[in-house]
N, C-alpha and C positions, 0 to 999 in steps of 0.2 A: 298222243305221242308228239304231235306238232307242238302243243302247248308245253309239253314237258321239255322239248328241245329248245323252245324259245326261252323258257325259264333258265335252262342251263347256259344258253348263250348270254342272257342278261347277267347272270352271276359271273360268268367268265369275263364279260366286258367290264363289269365293275371291278373285278380283280386286276384286269389289265390297266385300267385308269389308275388304280391305287399303286400298282407297281411302277407305272411311268412317273407318278408324282414322287414316289419314294427314291427313285434312282436319280432324280434331278438334283444338281448341286445347289444347296441353299445359298441365298444371296449373301449371307454373312461369311461364307467360306470363300477365300480368294481363289482365283483361277489357278490352274497348274503353273502357268507362266509367272503369275504374280507371286505365287508361293516359292517357286524356284529362285526368283529374283530376291525375295526377302531372305531366303536361306543363304544365298550368296553374299548379301550385304552383312548378315550376321556373322558368317564365317570370316569375312575380311576384318570385321570389327574385333572378333575373337583373336585373330592372328596378330593384329596390332596390339591388343592388350597383352598377349603372351610375350611379344617382343619387348614391350615396355617393362613388363615384370622382370624379364631376364636381364635387361639393361640395368634396372634398379638393383637387382640382386648382385650383379657384377660390381656396380658402384659401391654397394654395401660391403661386399667382400674386400674391395680395395681399401675402403675406409677402416674396416676392422683390422686389416693387416697393418695399415699405417698406425692405427691406434696402439696395437700391440708393440710395434717397433718403437713408437714414441714413449710408451709406458716403460719399456725395458731401458731405453736411453735415459729417461728421467730417473729411474731407480739407480742406474749406474752413476749418474751425475750426483744424486743425493748421497750415495755411499762414498763417493770420492772425497777425500780430505784435501782441500785446496789450501788450507792454512799453511802447510809446509812448502807448498809450491811457490807461494808469493810472499815476499818479505816487504812489509810496509816501510817505505822511506819517507822522507820529509815531503816530497812532491805529492805522494799519494795521500798523506795525512792532510796536507793543505787542500787537496781536492775534496776530500771528505768534509772538511770544515766548511768549504764553500757550499757544499750541498746541504749543510745543516747538521752534520754529525760531528760530535766532539767526544773523544774517549777520555774518561776519567781514570787516571792511572793510580794504582795503589802504590804508595811510596815505598812500602816495605818489600813487596814482592815484584814490583815493576810491571805487573799485569794490569789489564784494563777491565775490571769487573763490572763497569757501568758505562753507559753512553748517554750523553745529553743530546737531545734532538730538538732543533729549532725548526718549527714548521713554517710553511709559506705564510701563515697568518701570524707569525711571530710568537706562537705559543711555545713554551719550553716543556719538554717531557724528559724524565729521567727513567731509563730502562736498565734494569739489572741484567747482566750477562752471566747468570749463574748456572746455565745449562738445564734449567727446569723445563724448558720447552724445546721442541725440535728446531734445528737450524732453519728449515723452510718456514715454519710458523713465525720464528723470530724475525727473519728477514721481511716477511710480509707485514708484520706488525711495525717494524722500523720504518718501512716505506709508507705505510698507512699513516703513521703519526707525522712523518715528514711532509706528506702531501696535503695535510689538513689546512 
């Protein structure tokens, strides 16, 4: 009976040693204080990121609103016919000539169906004003030819 009891005590001692080893925190796992500190740092970083994202979204919304407003304004300006608002006089024609634009008038109709463009490099271009392209594209083309 004593041998049997000693055998049971040895088995229980072995189990106790195993239990103590298994309940110990491994060295690879940080302490509770270090873990709490890491969580705190990560939370602060997350809040900063959320704030940055919200600021970026706010700026994006502002830019989208500005873009929509400018797009509507551009459409309104493109649709507006300014040819009837302004009448070209001699001063304006002289200014255009100094910039390198000279209108070629049709003697029969009195209209200017073509424009001669003298570029900065003294190249000469003749551009028809027949309405085959949009005004915006025509203006861009005229200035492009003028600035070459």
